C-alpha positions, 0 to 999 in steps of 0.5 A: 100767419106769423110767416106772413107778418115777418115777410111783410115787415121785411118787404117794408124795410126793403122798400124804405131802404130802397126809397131812402137810397133813391132819395140820397142818390137824387140829393147828391145828383141835384147838389152837383147839378145845382153847383154846376148851374150856379150863375150868381157871381158875388163880388166885394167892392168899394162903393165908389167907383168900383161898385158903381162900375159893377152895378151900372156898367158890368151888370147888364152885360153879365145878365145878358149872358145868363148870370146874376151879379151881386155886389157887396159893398165894403168901406175898408180895405181888409174885409173884401180880401178876407171875404174872398179868401174865405169863399164868401164872395167869388172875387173882389175889385177895390185894390192895386197889386202892391197892396194885394202883395203886401196883404198876402204877405202879412195875412197869409192869404192866397189871393191873385190878380186876374186883370188890371181895370182902371187907375185912380190918380192919388192926390193931395187935398186941402184941409185947413191949408188951401194951397201948398205954398201956404203950408206952415212949419210943422203942418200936419199931413194925413196919410193912409197907414197901410204900407203901399198907400203910405209910400204912394203918399210920400212919393206924391209929397216928394213930387210936390217938392215938400220932402225928399226920399232916400230912394226917389222911386221906392214904392215901399217908402215909409216916413223913416226914409225921408232925408229932407223935410224942410217944413217939418211936416208931421204925419197923421197915419190913419186907415185909408177909409178914415183919412177923408173924415179928418180932412178938416182937422189937418192941413192937407191929406193924401187920398185915394181917388175913390175916397176923395170922390166919397168925401165930395172932392172932384179929383180933376179940380180940387187936388193940390197935386196929383199923380201923372196918368202916364207915370210910374204910379199909373203902371204900379197902382192899377186897380185889379180884379182879384180871386182866390188862387185856383179860381183864375179860370172858372166860368164866373171869373172869365165872365166877370173879366170879360164884362169889366174889360168891355167897351161899355165899361170903358165908355162908362168910366170915361163918361162918368169920372172925367179923368178921376178914374182912368181905364187901363185896357 
């Protein structure tokens, strides 16, 4: 009797162990399969025009290929990059290469450009002063405070004849590089997302195309000065699809790149933004 009890206990332990190992084996197999079968592409983007382009033009193409596109909207220029670096999203779409390079340098991130998608002409917009010729001595200009977009604003002010820079083609220029400022313009340096919120408190403001649209401006009609679509800015400041280094050739990245470079996306941009956003492919 005693031997039977011992044998029964041993059989029970063996059965549980075998069952447990089988369970672990299945769990690992299912986890691997789940990872391989993951068809959800998550992208961080600015609301306008990036999220609009993704949701209204790229999403149907991605879904047609069996993927699900999830767009997370951010209104600043920092969180989309940190989310991509941390793996919270698969990619981001909101910035240009000079900003990305500067961000990587300052934050120690490992983000890379996959493809250029569009260009948004940077513009000077009216605040308290409605025409450039009416700018008074000591007028205030609101500009983005990040290195690349501030330089872009200064280059545009130079093109408008309001200032001169030590190097007229320096994409890293700062207010310290101004050699001539006949109207003694004062610069209000703010985070790019904040610039449109102070438009009524400054004489003029330098705005990125997406923020100008969000602020209710028509970049094709309301600008006091704008970048040329065939100039240095268009080549330098293309808005790009960005992933973390090492993810350039994943299936998700290839799918997203294919969708964003499609005829459907090009037609959507041309039809809906009428020159405020220009496809570069």
